[in-house]
C-alpha positions as CSV (number, residue, x, y, z in Angstrom):
1,X,23.8,56.9,6.8
2,X,26.0,58.6,4.3
3,X,27.1,56.5,1.2
4,X,30.5,55.4,2.4
5,X,29.0,53.8,5.7
6,X,26.5,51.8,3.3
7,X,29.1,50.5,1.1
8,X,31.1,49.4,4.3
9,X,28.2,47.6,5.6
10,X,27.7,45.7,2.1
11,X,31.5,44.7,2.2
12,X,30.9,43.1,5.3
13,X,31.7,39.1,5.1
14,X,28.9,37.7,6.2
15,X,28.8,33.9,7.8
16,X,26.1,32.1,5.8
17,X,23.4,29.6,6.0
18,X,21.1,28.6,3.5
19,X,18.1,27.2,5.1
20,X,15.5,24.9,3.1
21,X,12.1,23.9,4.6
22,X,9.1,22.1,2.7
23,X,5.9,20.0,3.8
24,X,3.1,18.9,2.4
25,X,0.5,19.9,5.4
26,X,1.3,23.6,4.2
27,X,-0.1,22.5,0.5
28,X,4.1,22.7,-0.7
29,X,3.0,20.8,-3.4
30,X,5.0,23.1,-6.2
31,X,7.5,21.9,-8.2
32,X,9.2,25.2,-7.6
33,X,9.4,24.7,-3.7
34,X,11.1,21.0,-4.2
35,X,14.4,21.0,-1.6
36,X,16.5,20.8,-4.4
37,X,15.0,24.3,-6.3
38,X,15.5,26.1,-3.4
39,X,18.8,25.3,-2.9
40,X,19.5,26.1,-7.0
41,X,17.6,29.5,-6.6
42,X,19.5,30.3,-3.4
43,X,23.2,29.1,-4.7
44,X,22.4,31.3,-8.0
45,X,22.0,34.2,-5.9
46,X,24.9,34.0,-3.2
47,X,27.0,33.3,-6.9
48,X,28.6,36.5,-7.5
49,X,28.3,38.2,-4.5
50,X,31.3,38.5,-2.0
51,X,30.2,39.3,1.0
52,X,27.9,35.7,1.7
53,X,30.3,32.8,2.4
54,X,28.5,30.2,2.8
55,X,28.7,28.5,6.3
56,X,27.0,25.1,6.4
57,X,23.0,24.2,5.2
58,X,20.2,23.3,7.1
59,X,17.2,21.1,5.9
60,X,13.3,20.4,7.0
61,X,12.1,18.2,4.6
62,X,8.8,17.3,5.8
63,X,8.0,19.6,8.6
64,X,5.2,22.4,8.5
65,X,6.3,25.8,8.9
66,X,3.5,26.6,11.1
67,X,6.1,25.8,14.1
68,X,9.2,26.0,15.0
69,X,9.7,22.5,16.7
70,X,11.9,22.0,13.6
71,X,15.6,19.8,13.6
72,X,17.0,21.9,11.0
73,X,15.7,25.2,12.8
74,X,16.9,24.3,16.1
75,X,20.3,23.3,15.0
76,X,20.5,26.6,13.1
77,X,19.5,28.7,15.9
78,X,21.5,27.2,18.7
79,X,24.6,28.1,15.6
80,X,23.5,31.5,16.0
81,X,23.8,31.7,19.5
82,X,27.3,30.7,19.4
83,X,27.8,33.0,16.2
84,X,28.6,30.5,13.7
85,X,26.2,31.8,11.8
86,X,24.9,35.4,11.5
87,X,23.1,35.7,7.7
88,X,20.3,33.0,7.0
89,X,19.1,33.0,3.2
90,X,15.8,31.2,2.1
91,X,13.9,31.7,-0.8
92,X,10.6,33.3,1.1
93,X,9.7,34.3,4.2
94,X,6.9,31.3,4.0
95,X,9.9,28.8,4.0
96,X,11.5,30.6,7.0
97,X,8.1,30.3,8.4
98,X,4.3,30.5,8.5
99,X,3.3,31.2,11.9
100,X,3.2,35.5,12.3
101,X,3.8,35.4,16.0
102,X,6.9,33.0,15.6
103,X,8.3,35.1,12.7
104,X,7.9,38.4,13.6
105,X,9.5,38.0,17.0
106,X,12.8,36.6,14.9
107,X,12.4,39.6,12.8
108,X,11.7,42.3,15.1
109,X,13.2,41.2,19.3
110,X,15.6,38.2,18.4
111,X,17.6,38.5,15.4
112,X,18.3,42.3,16.0
113,X,20.0,41.2,19.5
114,X,22.0,38.5,18.2
115,X,22.8,40.6,15.2
116,X,21.5,38.4,12.0
117,X,20.8,39.1,8.9
118,X,18.0,37.4,6.8
119,X,17.9,37.7,2.9
120,X,13.9,36.2,1.5
121,X,14.9,36.1,-2.0
122,X,11.7,35.8,-4.1
123,X,10.4,38.1,-1.0
124,X,13.1,41.0,-2.1
125,X,13.6,41.6,1.4
126,X,16.9,42.2,3.4
127,X,16.6,43.0,7.3
128,X,19.9,44.6,6.6
129,X,18.1,47.4,3.8
130,X,15.0,46.9,5.2
131,X,14.5,50.4,7.1
132,X,15.9,52.0,3.0
133,X,12.9,50.1,1.2
134,X,9.8,50.4,3.0
135,X,9.9,46.8,4.2
136,X,8.7,47.6,7.7
137,X,4.8,47.3,7.2
138,X,5.0,45.1,3.9
139,X,6.7,42.1,5.6
140,X,4.3,41.8,8.5
141,X,1.7,41.7,6.1
142,X,3.1,38.7,4.1
143,X,3.9,36.6,7.4
144,X,0.1,37.6,8.2
145,X,-0.7,36.3,4.9
146,X,1.6,33.2,5.2
147,X,0.0,32.4,8.1
148,X,-4.0,33.0,6.8
149,X,-2.8,30.6,4.5
150,X,-1.2,27.9,6.7
151,X,-4.0,28.0,8.5
152,X,-6.5,27.3,5.7
153,X,-4.5,24.7,4.9
154,X,-4.7,23.2,8.1
155,X,-8.7,23.2,8.0
156,X,-8.7,21.6,4.9
157,X,-6.6,18.5,5.2
158,X,-8.5,18.4,8.8
159,X,-11.3,18.0,6.9
160,X,-10.5,15.5,4.2
161,X,-9.0,13.5,6.9
162,X,-12.3,13.6,9.1
163,X,-13.9,12.7,5.8
164,X,-11.7,9.5,5.3
165,X,-12.3,8.5,8.7
166,X,-15.9,8.4,8.3
167,X,-15.4,6.2,5.2
168,X,-13.8,3.5,7.6
169,X,-9.8,4.2,5.9
170,X,-7.0,3.8,8.1
171,X,-5.2,7.5,7.2
172,X,-2.5,6.5,10.5
173,X,0.6,5.0,9.3
174,X,1.4,2.4,11.8
175,X,-1.1,-0.4,11.8
176,X,-2.4,-2.6,15.3
177,X,-0.1,-5.7,15.6
178,X,-1.7,-8.1,13.5
179,X,-2.2,-6.2,9.9
180,X,-0.3,-4.6,7.8
181,X,-1.8,-2.2,5.0
182,X,-2.7,-3.5,1.8
183,X,-0.1,-3.3,-0.6
184,X,-2.7,-2.5,-3.3
185,X,-5.1,0.0,-1.4
186,X,-2.5,1.9,1.7
187,X,-5.6,2.9,3.1
188,X,-7.0,-0.8,3.9
189,X,-6.2,-3.5,6.3
190,X,-5.5,-7.2,5.9
191,X,-4.7,-9.9,8.3
192,X,-1.0,-10.3,8.6
193,X,-2.0,-14.5,9.3
194,X,1.4,-15.3,11.6
195,X,1.0,-12.2,13.6
196,X,-3.0,-13.1,14.2
197,X,-2.4,-15.8,15.4
198,X,-0.5,-14.6,18.6
199,X,-3.5,-12.0,19.0
200,X,-5.4,-15.4,19.5
201,X,-3.6,-17.0,21.6
202,X,-3.4,-13.6,24.0
203,X,-7.3,-13.3,24.0
204,X,-7.5,-17.2,25.4
205,X,-5.3,-17.0,27.8
206,X,-6.8,-13.9,28.8
207,X,-10.7,-16.3,29.0
208,X,-8.6,-18.7,30.9
209,X,-7.8,-16.4,33.4
210,X,-3.9,-15.5,32.5
211,X,-2.9,-12.2,34.3
212,X,-1.1,-9.3,31.8
213,X,2.1,-10.6,33.3
214,X,1.8,-13.9,32.9
215,X,0.8,-13.7,29.0
216,X,4.0,-11.4,28.0
217,X,6.1,-14.0,30.2
218,X,4.3,-17.3,28.0
219,X,4.9,-14.9,24.6
220,X,8.5,-14.5,25.9
221,X,9.2,-17.7,26.9
222,X,7.6,-19.4,23.2
223,X,10.4,-17.1,21.3
224,X,7.8,-14.9,20.4
225,X,8.9,-11.7,18.8
226,X,7.0,-8.5,20.6
227,X,5.2,-5.9,18.2
228,X,8.0,-3.6,18.3
229,X,10.7,-6.3,17.1
230,X,8.5,-8.4,15.0
231,X,7.7,-5.1,12.8
232,X,11.2,-4.8,13.1
233,X,12.4,-7.7,11.5
234,X,9.9,-7.5,8.8
235,X,11.9,-4.2,7.7
236,X,9.9,-1.6,8.9
237,X,11.7,1.5,10.1
238,X,10.3,2.6,13.2
239,X,12.0,5.4,15.9
240,X,13.8,3.5,18.8
241,X,14.0,6.8,21.2
242,X,11.8,5.2,23.6
243,X,13.7,1.9,23.2
244,X,15.5,1.0,26.7
245,X,17.2,-2.7,26.0
246,X,19.0,-4.3,23.0
247,X,16.1,-6.0,22.5
248,X,12.3,-5.3,23.2
249,X,10.2,-8.0,24.7
250,X,6.3,-8.3,25.6
251,X,5.7,-6.5,28.8
252,X,1.9,-6.2,30.4
253,X,1.5,-2.5,28.8
254,X,2.0,-4.4,25.0
255,X,-0.5,-7.5,26.0
256,X,-2.7,-4.5,27.4
257,X,-2.9,-2.9,24.2
258,X,-3.6,-6.2,22.4
259,X,-6.9,-6.7,24.5
260,X,-8.1,-3.6,24.5
261,X,-7.8,-2.7,20.3
262,X,-11.3,-2.9,19.3
263,X,-9.5,-2.7,15.6
264,X,-9.2,-6.6,16.1
265,X,-12.8,-7.2,15.8
266,X,-12.9,-5.7,12.3
267,X,-13.9,-1.9,13.9
268,X,-11.7,0.9,12.9
269,X,-11.5,3.5,15.4
270,X,-9.6,6.8,14.9
271,X,-10.0,10.2,16.0
272,X,-9.2,9.9,19.4
273,X,-6.9,13.1,19.4
274,X,-6.9,16.9,18.3
275,X,-4.4,19.3,17.9
276,X,-5.2,22.3,20.0
277,X,-3.8,24.4,17.0
278,X,-2.4,24.6,14.0
279,X,-0.2,26.0,15.1
280,X,1.5,23.9,17.8
281,X,2.5,19.8,17.7
282,X,0.6,19.3,21.3
283,X,-2.6,17.1,21.2
284,X,-5.7,16.1,23.7
285,X,-7.7,12.9,24.0
286,X,-11.3,13.7,22.7
287,X,-14.4,11.7,24.6
288,X,-15.1,8.5,23.3
289,X,-18.1,9.7,22.2
290,X,-16.3,12.1,19.5
291,X,-14.0,9.0,17.9
292,X,-14.8,7.9,14.9
293,X,-15.8,4.4,14.7
294,X,-16.5,2.3,11.1
295,X,-17.2,-1.7,11.8
296,X,-16.8,-3.6,9.1
297,X,-13.8,-1.6,7.3
298,X,-11.5,-5.3,7.3
299,X,-11.5,-8.9,8.3
300,X,-11.6,-9.4,12.2
301,X,-8.8,-11.6,13.9
302,X,-11.4,-12.1,17.1
303,X,-15.4,-12.3,17.0
304,X,-17.2,-9.9,19.0
305,X,-18.5,-11.7,21.0
306,X,-15.2,-13.1,22.9
307,X,-13.5,-9.6,22.6
308,X,-16.8,-7.9,24.5
309,X,-16.5,-11.5,27.3
310,X,-12.6,-9.8,27.6
311,X,-14.0,-6.7,28.1
312,X,-15.9,-7.3,30.9
313,X,-13.4,-10.2,32.2
314,X,-11.3,-6.8,33.0
315,X,-13.3,-5.0,34.2
316,X,-13.3,-7.5,37.2
317,X,-11.0,-7.1,40.1
318,X,-8.7,-10.0,39.3
319,X,-5.4,-9.1,41.0
320,X,-3.2,-12.3,40.8
321,X,-1.3,-13.3,43.9
322,X,2.9,-13.1,44.0
323,X,4.2,-15.3,42.4
324,X,1.4,-16.1,40.2
325,X,0.1,-15.8,36.4
326,X,-3.6,-16.9,36.2
327,X,-6.2,-16.1,38.5
328,X,-8.5,-18.1,40.7
329,X,-11.1,-20.2,38.6
330,X,-14.0,-17.7,40.9
331,X,-12.4,-14.9,41.5
332,X,-14.4,-12.1,39.8
333,X,-17.4,-13.6,40.1
334,X,-18.8,-13.8,43.4
335,X,-20.0,-10.8,45.7
336,X,-22.0,-9.7,48.7
337,X,-25.6,-9.8,48.1
338,X,-26.1,-7.0,50.7
339,X,-23.2,-4.2,49.7
340,X,-22.4,-5.5,46.4
341,X,-18.6,-5.6,47.1
342,X,-16.6,-8.1,45.2
343,X,-15.6,-11.3,47.4
344,X,-12.2,-11.9,48.2
345,X,-10.7,-15.3,48.8
346,X,-8.8,-15.9,52.4
347,X,-7.6,-19.2,53.3
348,X,-8.9,-20.3,56.9
349,X,-7.1,-23.3,59.0
350,X,-8.7,-25.7,61.1
351,X,-7.6,-28.9,63.0
352,X,-3.8,-28.2,60.8
353,X,-6.2,-28.3,57.4
354,X,-6.3,-25.1,54.9
355,X,-9.7,-24.1,53.8
356,X,-10.4,-21.8,51.3
357,X,-13.2,-18.8,51.7
358,X,-15.0,-16.0,49.9
359,X,-15.1,-13.2,52.6
360,X,-16.6,-10.1,52.0
361,X,-14.2,-7.2,53.6
362,X,-16.6,-4.4,54.2
363,X,-18.6,-6.6,56.1
364,X,-15.6,-7.3,58.6
365,X,-14.8,-4.1,58.4
366,X,-17.6,-2.5,59.7
367,X,-18.3,-4.9,61.8
368,X,-21.3,-7.0,60.5
369,X,-22.3,-10.6,59.9
370,X,-19.5,-11.8,57.2
371,X,-20.8,-12.7,54.1
372,X,-18.7,-15.7,53.4
373,X,-18.5,-19.0,51.6
374,X,-16.2,-21.7,51.2
375,X,-14.6,-22.3,47.3
376,X,-15.7,-26.2,47.3
377,X,-19.6,-24.9,48.1
378,X,-19.2,-22.6,46.0
379,X,-18.0,-24.4,43.0
380,X,-20.2,-27.5,43.5
381,X,-23.4,-24.6,43.6
382,X,-22.3,-22.8,40.1
383,X,-21.4,-26.1,38.2
384,X,-24.8,-27.4,39.2
385,X,-27.0,-24.0,38.3
386,X,-25.5,-24.4,34.8
387,X,-26.6,-28.2,34.5
388,X,-29.9,-27.6,35.3
389,X,-30.2,-24.3,33.3
390,X,-28.5,-26.4,30.3
391,X,-31.8,-29.3,30.9
392,X,-33.9,-26.5,30.4
393,X,-32.5,-25.3,27.6
394,X,-32.8,-28.6,26.4
395,X,-36.5,-29.1,27.1
396,X,-37.1,-25.2,26.0
397,X,-36.0,-26.1,22.8
398,X,-38.1,-28.7,21.7
399,X,-41.3,-26.0,23.0
400,X,-39.4,-24.0,20.2
401,X,-39.2,-26.6,17.6
402,X,-43.0,-27.5,18.0
403,X,-44.4,-24.0,17.7
404,X,-42.0,-23.3,14.6
405,X,-44.3,-26.2,12.9
406,X,-47.4,-24.5,13.7
407,X,-49.8,-22.9,11.2
408,X,-50.2,-20.1,12.9
409,X,-46.7,-18.7,12.4
410,X,-46.8,-19.1,8.8
411,X,-50.3,-17.2,8.6
412,X,-49.3,-14.2,10.7
413,X,-46.1,-14.2,8.6
414,X,-47.5,-13.9,5.8
415,X,-50.1,-11.2,6.6
416,X,-47.0,-8.8,7.9
417,X,-45.2,-9.7,4.5
418,X,-48.4,-8.8,2.4
419,X,-48.5,-5.5,5.0
420,X,-45.2,-4.9,4.3
421,X,-45.6,-4.8,0.6
422,X,-48.2,-3.0,0.1
423,X,-46.9,0.1,2.4
424,X,-44.1,-0.3,-0.1
425,X,-45.6,-0.2,-3.1
426,X,-47.0,3.0,-1.6
427,X,-44.4,4.8,-0.9
428,X,-43.0,4.3,-4.4
429,X,-45.1,5.4,-5.7
430,X,-45.9,9.0,-3.7
431,X,-42.5,9.1,-4.3
432,X,-42.5,8.6,-8.2
433,X,-45.6,11.2,-7.9
434,X,-43.1,13.7,-6.1
435,X,-40.1,13.4,-8.1
436,X,-42.6,14.4,-11.5
437,X,-43.5,17.6,-9.5
438,X,-41.0,20.0,-10.8
439,X,-41.2,19.0,-14.8
440,X,-44.5,20.4,-14.3
441,X,-43.4,23.5,-12.4
442,X,-41.0,23.8,-14.7
443,X,-43.4,23.6,-17.8
444,X,-45.9,25.8,-16.3
445,X,-48.7,23.1,-15.2
446,X,-47.8,24.4,-11.6
447,X,-47.5,27.6,-10.0
448,X,-44.6,28.0,-7.4
449,X,-47.0,27.9,-4.6
450,X,-49.2,24.6,-5.8
451,X,-45.6,23.0,-6.6
452,X,-44.5,23.4,-2.9
453,X,-48.1,22.5,-1.5
454,X,-48.3,18.9,-3.6
455,X,-44.1,18.9,-2.7
456,X,-45.1,18.6,0.8
457,X,-47.7,16.8,0.9
458,X,-46.2,14.3,-0.6
459,X,-42.9,14.2,1.4
460,X,-45.6,13.6,4.5
461,X,-47.3,10.6,2.5
462,X,-43.6,8.9,1.9
463,X,-42.5,9.4,5.8
464,X,-45.3,7.9,6.8
465,X,-45.6,5.3,4.1
466,X,-41.4,4.7,5.5
467,X,-42.7,4.7,9.2
468,X,-45.7,2.2,8.8
469,X,-43.0,-0.1,6.9
470,X,-41.0,-0.2,10.0
471,X,-43.4,-0.8,12.3
472,X,-44.5,-4.0,10.7
473,X,-41.0,-5.1,9.9
474,X,-40.8,-4.3,14.0
475,X,-43.9,-6.8,14.3
476,X,-42.5,-9.7,11.6
477,X,-39.7,-9.9,13.6
478,X,-41.2,-10.6,17.2
479,X,-43.6,-12.9,15.6
480,X,-40.4,-14.8,14.2
481,X,-38.2,-14.2,17.6
482,X,-41.0,-16.1,19.6
483,X,-40.2,-19.4,17.7
484,X,-36.7,-19.2,16.8
485,X,-33.8,-20.6,19.2
486,X,-32.9,-17.9,21.9
487,X,-29.2,-17.4,21.9
488,X,-29.0,-18.5,25.3
489,X,-30.3,-21.7,24.7
490,X,-27.4,-22.3,21.9
491,X,-25.0,-21.4,24.9
492,X,-26.3,-23.8,27.6
493,X,-27.3,-26.8,25.8
494,X,-23.7,-27.6,25.1
495,X,-23.2,-27.6,28.8
496,X,-26.0,-30.3,29.8
497,X,-23.3,-33.0,31.0
498,X,-20.4,-30.6,31.8
499,X,-18.2,-32.3,34.9
500,X,-16.3,-29.8,35.9
501,X,-16.0,-25.6,35.9
502,X,-13.1,-23.8,34.0
503,X,-13.2,-20.3,33.6
504,X,-13.7,-19.8,29.6
505,X,-17.0,-21.6,30.8
506,X,-17.9,-18.9,33.4
507,X,-16.8,-16.2,31.4
508,X,-19.6,-17.2,28.6
509,X,-22.3,-18.0,31.3
510,X,-22.0,-16.1,34.4
511,X,-22.6,-12.6,35.0
512,X,-21.9,-12.6,38.8
513,X,-23.1,-14.6,41.9
514,X,-24.3,-13.2,44.8
515,X,-23.6,-14.4,48.3
516,X,-26.1,-14.3,51.5
517,X,-26.1,-15.1,54.5
518,X,-26.4,-18.6,55.5
519,X,-24.6,-19.3,52.6
520,X,-27.7,-19.0,50.2
521,X,-26.2,-18.5,46.5
522,X,-27.8,-16.6,43.7
523,X,-26.3,-17.3,39.9
524,X,-27.1,-14.3,37.9
525,X,-26.7,-15.8,34.1
526,X,-25.6,-13.2,31.3
527,X,-28.4,-12.5,29.0
528,X,-31.2,-12.8,32.0
529,X,-33.3,-10.7,29.7
530,X,-33.7,-12.9,27.1
531,X,-33.9,-16.3,29.9
532,X,-36.5,-14.7,31.8
533,X,-38.2,-14.2,29.2
534,X,-38.2,-17.0,27.1
535,X,-39.2,-18.9,30.6
536,X,-42.2,-17.1,31.2
537,X,-43.2,-17.5,27.5
538,X,-42.8,-21.4,28.7
539,X,-43.9,-22.1,32.0
540,X,-40.6,-22.1,33.7
541,X,-39.4,-20.2,36.3
542,X,-35.8,-18.8,36.4
543,X,-33.3,-20.7,37.7
544,X,-30.5,-19.2,39.6
545,X,-31.7,-19.4,43.3
546,X,-29.3,-21.8,45.1
């Protein structure tokens, strides 16, 4: 190409766009990479160059260069297609992008077709002169290096975030309703007392048998702000892209999210999602066993026992009839003793009177004799079973208290305490000997082989002492547990004079009720193993069959 042609090309007036990008995800922490400094550098560059006619400026502040899903770039690309811009100037190629494949596609395929010129100042790169300065090879290499750098930074950030999650630090910018970030430590959650009261009430209503829709209706009727509106009212900036109404109300989904969030027990669960690739924003949900779960990271709003009880209730089939907000009292607790299917309520009419029965639909469908029980009969039987167990709990408690005062327990515990002290001393002695080995080795008293042999020997003795200490500690706990008040005793004895059933009582005590032919029922209580072992130890048989 002769000099005249080159001169005409250089004097072409280009409709020029300045493109600026900054991202902490890419490790862009240098002051020189700031948006302000990028802008000044480019403005100084084009100041004395008449070929560039500045059309507009496009900025992606806070967007990674690993992909091109950036609002500023999308707008710029649209203007390139419409011919409003035909020249882009950037500080360097890494500002344009760090994705080797996408950057290469733009430079080699898209820009030539659209007739777009790209100038990267610090890289001394200009697509207009690429064939003259030998950049046909060096630019792809720079793009590849930028891509590798982005991948390396992504790995480092991922590793750092994983370490923070394992320490129980809250790295999410969003916190569950009922909590807020600690103003003194933004990685820690503190209780928002106003919202926390609503969270507690939601769990109580669920325990009482309200459906998610019923709970949402009660909250809306009481004028309680939904999580979305509550955050806005407290000055938090939230995207409104998914908002469909002027004011967001409580919904089934928002209630569901509260009831299933383990964060309310003081446990933080993070790392549920993983990006498919460092270049992509697409994420996949990981299996539960791969989630990062740390207990006791913050104050609980709901105790673990209540939370787990509600989780068990939600596993039951407790669909609510149309127009109602609460489930039937016994719904989700009655099961067929033969096939195991949950019984459903079915009304029956006799001489103009309505009677409610719980029936097994599988037995009916398969022509077998239906397992069914009258609602009132089941109610009375369960009430009586709980009262009987409460009486037993009171009697067993007396025996437990008597056993607690017996001298044999004290002597046995004292013997085990002496053993624990013995193994603890042994473990500490061998640890001191092991720690002193290296000094002897460094001083030449021990050779390498002797050092390794002694080191292994002491390690084995320490491990044996630790194992023995654990065994004795377990034995001591077993001895004490035989005399301590069982958890189930506390649960039942307070219902000794129970006169009526409520759903929270059923949720606390009853796992399920099996219904057999002839109306026979078996009440299966929670904590069955503990109940059976305690009753067996004190000469009682399990009371659950009516």
